[in-house]
C-alpha positions in Angstrom: -26.1 -79.2 -2.3 -24.4 -75.8 -2.7 -22.8 -77.1 -6.0 -26.2 -78.8 -7.1 -27.5 -74.7 -6.1 -24.3 -73.8 -8.4 -25.9 -75.9 -11.6 -29.5 -74.4 -11.0 -30.4 -77.1 -9.7 -31.9 -75.8 -6.5 -34.6 -76.8 -4.6 -36.3 -73.2 -4.6 -35.6 -69.4 -4.8 -32.6 -68.3 -3.6 -33.0 -66.0 -0.5 -32.9 -62.5 -1.0 -30.3 -60.8 -0.8 -31.3 -58.9 3.5 -32.8 -62.5 4.1 -29.3 -64.0 2.8 -27.0 -61.2 4.2 -29.5 -61.2 8.4 -28.4 -65.5 7.7 -24.2 -65.7 6.9 -24.3 -63.1 9.7 -26.8 -64.7 12.6 -24.1 -68.3 10.7 -20.9 -65.6 12.6 -22.3 -65.3 15.8 -22.9 -69.0 15.7 -19.6 -69.5 14.7 -18.5 -67.8 17.7 -14.9 -66.5 16.4 -14.8 -62.9 18.4 -15.3 -65.0 21.6 -12.4 -67.6 20.9 -10.6 -64.7 20.2 -10.6 -64.8 16.6 -11.8 -61.0 16.7 -9.7 -59.9 13.2 -11.4 -63.1 11.9 -14.5 -62.2 12.9 -15.2 -59.2 11.5 -13.2 -59.6 8.3 -16.0 -61.4 7.4 -18.3 -59.8 9.4 -17.5 -56.7 6.1 -17.5 -59.1 4.2 -21.0 -60.1 4.6 -22.4 -57.1 5.3 -20.6 -55.1 1.4 -21.9 -58.0 0.1 -25.0 -56.7 0.9 -25.0 -52.9 0.2 -23.1 -53.9 -3.4 -26.6 -55.9 -3.6 -28.6 -53.3 -2.9 -27.3 -50.1 -3.3 -25.8 -51.3 -6.6 -22.3 -50.4 -6.9 -19.4 -53.2 -6.3 -18.8 -52.3 -2.5 -17.2 -56.0 -2.3 -14.8 -54.5 -4.0 -14.3 -51.3 -3.3 -12.0 -49.7 0.3 -14.2 -47.7 2.8 -13.8 -44.8 1.4 -14.7 -46.1 -1.8 -18.0 -46.5 -0.7 -18.5 -42.9 0.9 -19.3 -41.4 -1.2 -22.7 -43.8 -2.2 -23.5 -44.3 0.9 -26.0 -41.2 1.4 -28.7 -42.0 4.1 -28.5 -41.9 7.4 -28.8 -45.3 7.5 -26.6 -45.5 5.1 -24.4 -43.3 7.3 -25.0 -45.4 10.9 -23.6 -48.8 8.6 -20.2 -46.7 6.9 -19.6 -45.3 10.7 -19.6 -49.4 12.3 -17.5 -50.1 8.8 -14.6 -47.9 9.6 -14.8 -48.7 13.2 -14.5 -52.4 11.5 -10.9 -51.5 9.4 -9.9 -50.6 12.9 -10.2 -53.6 13.9 -8.9 -55.0 11.2 -6.2 -53.0 10.7 -4.9 -51.3 13.5 -4.8 -54.1 16.5 -8.3 -52.5 18.0 -9.9 -54.7 20.3 -13.5 -54.4 20.6 -15.4 -55.4 24.3 -17.6 -57.9 23.6 -20.8 -55.1 24.2 -19.1 -53.4 21.0 -19.5 -56.2 19.1 -23.3 -57.4 20.0 -23.7 -53.7 18.9 -22.2 -54.3 16.3 -24.3 -56.7 14.6 -26.9 -55.3 15.9 -26.5 -52.0 13.6 -25.7 -54.1 10.7 -28.8 -56.2 11.3 -31.5 -52.6 11.7 -29.5 -51.4 8.6 -30.3 -55.1 6.8 -34.1 -54.4 8.3 -34.1 -51.2 7.2 -32.9 -51.2 3.9 -33.8 -54.9 2.9 -38.0 -53.8 2.4 -37.6 -51.3 0.4 -35.8 -54.1 -1.2 -38.8 -55.7 -1.2 -41.6 -53.3 -3.0 -39.3 -52.2 -5.7 -39.4 -56.9 -6.0 -42.4 -56.9 -5.8 -42.8 -54.3 -8.5 -40.4 -55.8 -11.0 -43.2 -57.6 -13.8 
């Protein structure tokens, strides 16, 4: 099914970035990586989803940037909250910080709020385009 989509024969239009990111986060959560002890694996995938989303909404290669390279591009209150989340996730990924399950849930909620708040604006821009 993914190969068919890659050749341009998908059954429907591609999900807008905010819906795709939300689905990917829900799928990640459903895998239970964090709960199975794969905390770093969870956070690597979590931040990959967020960086790709930021890239699609903000128009710079966030997926290839370090968190500190992303920072100058994050100029709204919402974006700064997400930046704080990415910095905290870096500590999990690279500095042996092991968050409590409650923090994982909080991080997921912060990400979903950012996607919801920025996704609405993205829909409006898309609707305005010819």
